[in-house]
C-alpha positions in Angstrom: 86.3 68.7 107.9 85.7 71.9 106.0 84.3 75.1 107.3 82.2 77.9 105.6 82.8 81.6 106.0 79.5 82.3 107.8 78.1 85.2 109.7 77.6 84.8 113.5 73.8 84.4 113.2 74.0 82.0 110.2 76.8 80.1 111.9 74.7 79.6 115.0 71.8 78.2 113.0 74.1 75.9 111.1 75.7 74.7 114.3 72.3 73.9 115.9 71.1 72.0 112.8 74.1 69.8 112.3 75.3 69.3 115.8 78.2 71.7 116.4 78.6 71.7 120.1 80.1 74.3 122.4 80.6 73.4 126.1 78.6 75.6 128.4 81.7 77.6 129.5 82.3 81.4 129.6 83.8 83.0 126.6 87.5 82.1 126.1 89.7 83.9 128.6 91.7 85.0 125.6 88.8 87.0 124.1 90.1 90.4 125.1 93.6 89.4 123.9 92.2 88.3 120.6 90.2 91.5 120.1 92.9 94.0 121.3 96.1 92.4 120.2 95.1 90.5 117.1 92.0 92.0 115.6 92.0 95.7 116.5 95.7 95.9 115.9 95.2 94.3 112.5 92.3 96.5 111.4 94.3 99.6 112.6 97.3 98.4 110.6 95.3 97.8 107.5 93.6 101.2 107.7 96.9 103.0 108.2 98.5 101.1 105.3 95.7 101.8 102.9 95.7 105.5 103.8 99.4 105.6 103.0 98.7 103.8 99.7 95.9 106.3 98.8 98.2 109.2 99.7 101.0 107.8 97.6 98.8 107.3 94.6 97.3 110.8 94.9 100.8 112.3 94.9 102.2 110.1 92.1 100.0 107.5 90.6 102.5 105.7 88.4 103.6 102.1 89.2 107.0 102.9 90.5 105.6 105.2 93.2 102.6 103.0 94.2 104.0 99.5 94.2 105.8 99.9 97.6 102.8 101.2 99.5 100.6 98.7 97.6 102.7 95.8 99.0 102.6 97.2 102.5 98.8 97.4 102.3 98.6 93.8 101.0 100.9 92.8 103.9 98.5 94.4 106.3 95.5 92.8 104.7 97.0 89.4 105.5 96.8 90.2 109.2 93.0 90.2 109.0 91.9 88.4 105.8 90.8 85.4 107.8 88.2 87.4 109.8 85.5 86.8 107.1 82.5 87.8 109.2 81.0 91.0 110.7 82.7 94.1 109.4 84.5 92.3 106.6 81.2 90.9 105.4 79.3 94.2 105.6 78.5 95.8 102.2 80.4 93.0 100.4 83.7 94.4 101.6 85.5 91.0 101.6 85.0 90.6 97.8 85.6 94.3 97.0 88.9 94.2 98.8 90.1 90.7 97.6 88.2 89.5 94.6 90.1 86.2 94.3 89.9 83.5 93.0 88.9 85.1 89.8 88.4 81.9 87.8 86.5 83.6 84.9 88.8 86.6 84.4 86.3 89.2 85.6 89.0 91.6 86.8 90.6 92.1 83.5 87.3 92.5 81.7 85.9 95.0 84.3 89.0 97.1 84.2 89.2 97.0 80.4 85.6 98.2 80.2 86.2 101.1 82.5 89.4 102.1 80.6 87.9 101.7 77.1 84.8 103.8 78.0 86.8 106.2 80.1 84.1 106.0 82.7 83.9 109.3 84.6 83.5 107.5 87.9 87.3 107.9 88.4 86.7 111.6 88.8 84.4 110.9 91.8 86.4 108.4 93.9 84.0 108.7 96.8 81.4 107.0 94.5 83.7 104.3 93.2 81.9 101.7 95.4 79.2 101.6 92.7 81.4 99.8 90.2 81.9 96.0 90.0 83.8 94.4 92.8 86.0 92.9 90.1 87.3 96.4 89.3 88.0 97.2 93.0 90.5 96.2 95.7 93.9 94.7 95.9 93.7 92.4 92.8 92.4 95.1 90.5 95.1 97.4 91.7 97.7 94.6 91.2 96.7 94.2 87.6 96.9 97.9 87.0 100.4 98.2 88.6 102.0 94.9 87.4 100.3 93.6 84.3 102.1 94.8 81.1 98.7 95.2 79.4 97.9 98.1 81.9 101.0 99.2 83.7 102.7 101.2 81.0 100.3 104.1 81.5 101.4 107.8 81.6 100.9 110.3 84.3 97.6 112.0 84.1 96.2 109.2 82.0 92.8 107.7 82.6 94.5 104.5 84.1 96.5 106.7 86.4 93.3 108.2 87.8 91.8 104.8 88.0 94.7 103.7 90.2 94.0 106.7 92.5 90.3 105.8 92.6 90.9 102.2 93.5 93.4 103.2 96.2 91.0 105.7 97.7 88.3 103.1 97.7 90.5 100.6 99.5 91.3 103.2 102.2 87.7 104.1 102.7 86.7 100.4 103.2 89.6 99.8 105.6 88.7 102.8 107.7 85.1 101.5 107.8 86.2 98.0 108.9 88.4 99.5 111.7 85.6 101.8 112.9 83.0 99.0 112.7 85.2 96.6 114.7 85.8 99.2 117.4 82.3 100.7 117.6 80.1 97.7 116.9 81.7 94.2 116.6 84.1 94.2 119.5 81.4 95.6 121.9 78.9 93.0 120.7 81.4 90.2 121.3 82.2 91.5 124.8 78.6 91.8 125.7 77.5 88.5 124.4 74.3 87.2 126.1 73.4 90.5 127.6 70.0 92.1 127.1 69.7 93.8 123.7 72.6 91.9 122.1 70.9 90.3 119.1 74.2 89.5 117.4 75.6 87.1 120.0 73.1 85.4 122.3 75.8 83.7 124.4 79.5 83.6 125.0 79.5 80.3 123.2 78.6 82.0 119.9 81.6 84.3 120.2 83.9 81.4 120.8 82.4 79.5 117.9 82.7 82.4 115.5 86.4 83.0 116.3 87.3 79.3 116.3 85.6 78.9 112.9 87.4 81.9 111.5 90.7 80.3 112.6 90.0 77.0 111.0 88.5 78.5 107.9 91.6 80.7 107.4 93.8 77.7 107.5 91.5 75.9 105.1 91.6 78.8 102.7 95.4 78.9 102.7 95.6 75.1 102.3 93.0 74.7 99.6 93.2 78.0 97.7 96.5 79.7 98.2 98.4 76.4 97.8 95.9 74.1 96.3 94.9 76.2 93.3 98.4 76.4 91.7 99.0 72.8 92.5 96.0 71.7 90.4 96.5 68.1 89.6 99.7 66.2 88.8 98.7 66.0 85.1 97.4 69.6 85.0 99.4 71.9 87.4 98.1 75.5 87.4 100.9 77.9 88.2 99.1 80.8 86.7 96.3 80.4 89.2 98.5 81.3 92.2 97.3 84.2 94.3 98.9 87.6 93.5 101.4 86.1 91.1 101.7 89.3 89.0 103.2 91.1 92.0 105.2 88.0 93.0 103.4 87.6 96.4 102.0 84.1 96.1 104.4 82.5 98.6 104.6 85.6 100.7 100.9 85.6 101.3 101.1 82.0 102.5 103.8 82.9 105.0 102.0 86.0 106.2 98.7 84.1 106.6 100.3 81.4 108.6 102.0 83.9 110.8 98.8 85.7 111.4 96.9 82.5 112.1 99.5 81.3 114.5 99.2 84.6 116.4 95.4 84.2 116.3 95.7 80.6 117.7 97.9 81.7 120.6 95.6 84.5 121.6 92.4 82.5 121.2 93.6 79.5 123.2 95.0 81.4 126.1 96.7 78.2 127.3 99.8 76.4 126.3 99.4 74.9 122.8 102.8 73.2 122.1 101.4 70.8 119.4 99.8 73.6 117.5 102.8 75.9 117.8 105.1 73.1 116.6 102.8 72.4 113.6 102.7 76.1 112.6 106.5 76.3 112.9 106.9 73.3 110.7 104.6 74.7 108.1 106.4 78.1 108.2 109.8 76.4 107.9 108.6 74.6 104.8 107.2 77.7 103.3 110.2 79.9 104.0 112.5 77.3 102.5 110.7 77.0 99.2 112.4 79.9 97.4 109.5 79.8 94.9 107.7 83.2 95.0 104.9 82.3 92.6 104.8 78.5 92.9 106.3 78.1 89.4 107.7 74.8 90.8 104.4 73.0 90.4 105.4 72.3 86.8 108.5 70.4 88.0 108.2 67.1 89.9 110.8 68.1 92.5 109.3 71.6 93.0 105.8 70.2 93.0 106.7 67.7 95.8 108.0 70.5 98.0 104.7 72.5 97.5 102.6 69.4 98.2 104.6 68.9 101.4 103.8 72.6 102.3 100.1 71.8 101.8 100.4 68.8 104.0 102.1 70.8 106.7 99.3 73.4 106.7 96.7 70.6 106.9 98.6 69.2 109.9 98.4 72.7 111.6 94.7 72.7 111.0 94.4 69.3 112.6 96.5 70.4 115.6 94.2 73.4 116.1 91.2 71.0 116.1 92.7 68.6 118.5 94.4 71.1 120.9 92.5 74.4 120.8 89.1 72.9 120.0 89.5 70.7 123.1 90.7 73.6 125.2 87.7 75.7 124.2 85.2 72.9 124.4 84.3 73.4 120.7 83.6 70.8 118.1 82.9 71.7 114.5 81.1 69.0 112.5 80.0 70.5 109.2 81.5 70.8 105.8 81.9 73.9 103.8 80.7 72.1 100.7 77.3 72.1 102.4 77.5 75.8 103.1 77.7 79.0 101.1 
């Protein structure tokens, strides 16, 4: 089974058309716990971390001063990156924050164009949202801070100001996500089925949206964060690993699994020993790899360990389906290849 990253309304239509079923039960008893402890804490953390990043870049925009706050912001992003609906969808934020995979190299070309032309947009960071999403967000900033082609810039150079503009833009989007979750999305989920709520017509839709986000987050980590560098046995693709320039590829897998385990526990609101054991096994495999950017895919022994990690994540996804899906009375029966 594969899941798409769908909006609540689109998700509901897809569910009705292909037979996704939700038992006629109230919203999960864990809804408030999911919202308060997992989602709103995560959006607050991301907003705070990106503000710190923007402040650091404004004070000193050279790589040595910005890399630490940058990694803290990326860590905070991993707390909420699986919530690909609602506020993260709004205004294309998800792509502007994390334009990855970038299979065609748009990030480098977009940044190179801005730098070559010395586009004055960097002098007006409040308007930076008008540039291509490939020149915005965490992955554009990673290239500026870590790629030798860009990272040797001097203070007060155009690239230095570009770093400041990208950092400011990230903080602006993170603040918007946090505000939208608190002011709009969370109230809409809590008032599902009440008169005037056109986002969630029933508690079942809330359950379905959250459950789908959980499974889709696991799928993304399994297929993209691990699967892309694995490639095939004959053609491993280590350079396709997420955030390899900053050495975060494995770290992102670990942080995503930790966030999704927390999400699972909050959403289920019951004992889930099979799911917790599956997550623990996957995390143990990841933490034991000692391969920050999945360079081991080029070596048979290293590749086997990464393949086992992928299998462990798949097992966690299946445990979620069998244990949490059953507890919530939710069955998903559509394939992401049929979506988007």
